N, C-alpha and C positions, 0 to 999 in steps of 0.2 A: 504494499499499500504505500501510497505518497502523502507525506504530511503536508507538502505543497506543492501545487500543480498551478502552474501558469500557461496560458494558451492564448496566443495571438495579441498580446498586450501592447497597446499603443497609448502614447501620451506626449501631447504638445503643448508647449508654452506659447500662447498665442497662435498666430498664423505662420511664423517663421520659423520656430525652433521645435523641431521634431525629437524629443528626448528619447521616446521609446518608438521601436518600430517592428510589430508583429512578434515580439519578444515572446518565446516559450521554452519552458523547461521543468524539470520536476526535481523535489528534493525527498527521497526516498525515505520510508521510516527507517531507523538504524543507521543513519548513514550522516557523514560531515561533507557538505558541498562549499567548494571554495568559489567565490564570485570575484573577478578580477576584471579591471578594465581602466584605462588613463582617465584623468581627469576630464569631466563631461561626456563620459559615456554611457550614464544613464543608470548606475548602480543605485545611488541615494533615491532618484526619483522611482526606481523599481520598489525598492524596500517601502518607501513612502505610500505608494499604491497598495502594496500586500497589506499595510495596517491601515488602510483607509485613510490615512493622511493627507492624501490626494484622490479626488474622485477619478476613477479609472474612466477612460474615455472610450475604450474598446477592447475587446477580449474578455477573459474570464480569469479569476483567481479563486482558488480553492484552499481552505488549510483544514487539513484532518477530514477533508470530503465536504466540508460546508461552505459555502460561498463567505469571501473574505469579510463582507460587510455584516455577518450575523453575529448575535451574540456569542453562539457556539464556538464561532471561529476565532473570535477574540479571546475566548477563555482558553484556547489550546496554544497560544502563541505568546512570546515576550519578545521585545524588541529593545537591544544596547544601541543608542545612538552613537554618532561619531564624536558628539562634541560632551562635555562633562558641566552642563547646565543643572546642577542639582538643585533643591530649595535648601539655600544656605541657613534657614531659620530653623531648619530641624536638625536634632541628632542623627547619627547614623542609625540608631534603634529606631526612631520614629520614622524615618524614610522607610527601612526595611518592612515595618509594620503596615505602612499606608499602601507600598506597593503589594505585599502579600494580601492586603484587603482588598485590594482590586479583582483578586482571583478567587476570593472567598476563603482564604487560607489565614491561618495563625502560625507564625513561626516561631519555633521553640527558640528561646533566648540563648540556650547553651549552644545548641548547634550553629547559630549564627555568629556568636561571640567566638567560637572554636574557629569558623571560617576566616573572620577578622584576623585572628591570631596566625592562621595557617599563611595568609596572604601579607604577613609582616606588617599588622595593624592591630597587634595586641595593645590593650586596653584602651582601645580608641572608638569602642563600639558606641558609648554614650557620650562622645562628644559631637560639638557641633560641626557641619559639614562646611560652613565657612571657613574652619580651621583646617581643613584639608589641602592637600596639594593636589596639582593636576592628576597625578598618578593613583592618588588615593581616592580620588573621585572615581576615576575609570575603574579602580579595583571595587569600589563599593557597588556600581552598575553590575559587575560580573558576578559578585558575590549574591546580589539580588536574584539574578536569573538561575544560579546555581540552588538558591531556595526554595524558589517556587515550581522547579522544574517542570518546566512545561512541555508539551510533545513537540513543539519547534521552538528554537531558539535562533533568533536573528541578529548577528553582531556586525555593526556597520563601522568597522575600524576602530571599535572601542578599545582592543589591545595594543592600539599605537600608543606609544608612550608609557607604558608600565616595564617595571624593572625586569632585569632577565630572569629573576628567582620567580617572580610571580608569572611570566610568562611561561615557564616551564611547568608550574603548578597548574595553570590554565590549560595547558594542551592536556593534561592529564585529566583534569575534571571534565574537558567538552569530550573526550574519549569516553570518560566514564557514562556521560548522557547518551552516546551513540550505544555502549553497549548495553543500557537499558531499553534500547529499543527505540529511543527518542533521536531527534534530528538537529542539526545545526546548519543554518547558512550562514558562511563565514566571510565577510568582505573583509580585505587585508591585502597590502602590498608585500607583505613579509612572507616571500616565496619559501623559504625553507620550514616556517611553519605548515604551510599548505602540503608541502612534500611530504611531511612527516605524519599528518594526520586527515587531510582531506581525501575521500575517497573519489570524488568527482570534483572536476572543474568547470565551471561556466566562465567565458570571456567575452565580454561585452565591448564593442565600440560603435559609436555613433548611433547608440539604441539598437544595436542588433547583436544576435548572439553569433561570435566568430568560431568558438570552440565551445563543445560540449561534451567532454570526452571523459575515461577515467584517468585520475592521475597518474598512476602508473604508467599507463600507455604514452601519455603526454611526455614523461620524463624520459622514458626509451627511446622515443621518437627523436626528440630534440635535444637531449641530454639534461634539461632543467627546465624548471617553469620560467627561470629567468631567460633564458635564451629563448625560449618559445615566444614570449611577450616582446622583448625588444628586437627580436629576428623579425617579428611581424610588424612592427612598428618601422623598423628600420628600412624594410623592405617597400615602404610606402605603399602598402596594400589598403590603406585606411580610404 
């Protein structure tokens, strides 16, 4: 079964800028799918369409088999944005409780504090978010996703800017979600991370899917994801 299914998705900003042009791919249950593409390729627009933050103009999106605009679909997915704009007037504990409440969940304080400790934020669970660094806010977003454990986790470059130790732990935790039969759509330019944990790669350019294939096959063919991406860009195939 596919936790995310996108078919023929179009989106334009006004009459001149077509951000998505017939995009279609799926994220199977129990998988990590990497989303790649240069700036302006449509990645963030795609993700915002999935979460109904932008109204889709053509095509269909289903999360867990339900149309993406329905409450059923929205309960099945969690979105980690590329920015770190968290409510600074809340403590981390209050933010975690608020986010869990959106899904009708209550988070065990001990479990949450343990995750904060493992991500090198020991003793910071009751601190105000306004006192958190950029990296700490990013890690707080990730911890929330690990606590609510939805069917689909979508990460839009959230891991950029976190320390190496946290990145290593994040890889293990995301692999754990996959092992539980959940799925992850991971948007990042960290090619080695994708080579280690992504089962498939979707590469967008100018709002179209250029590559959609198993990671291992792309690495075998091109030598690395980095060579695949930069080789494509340097060839002027855009």
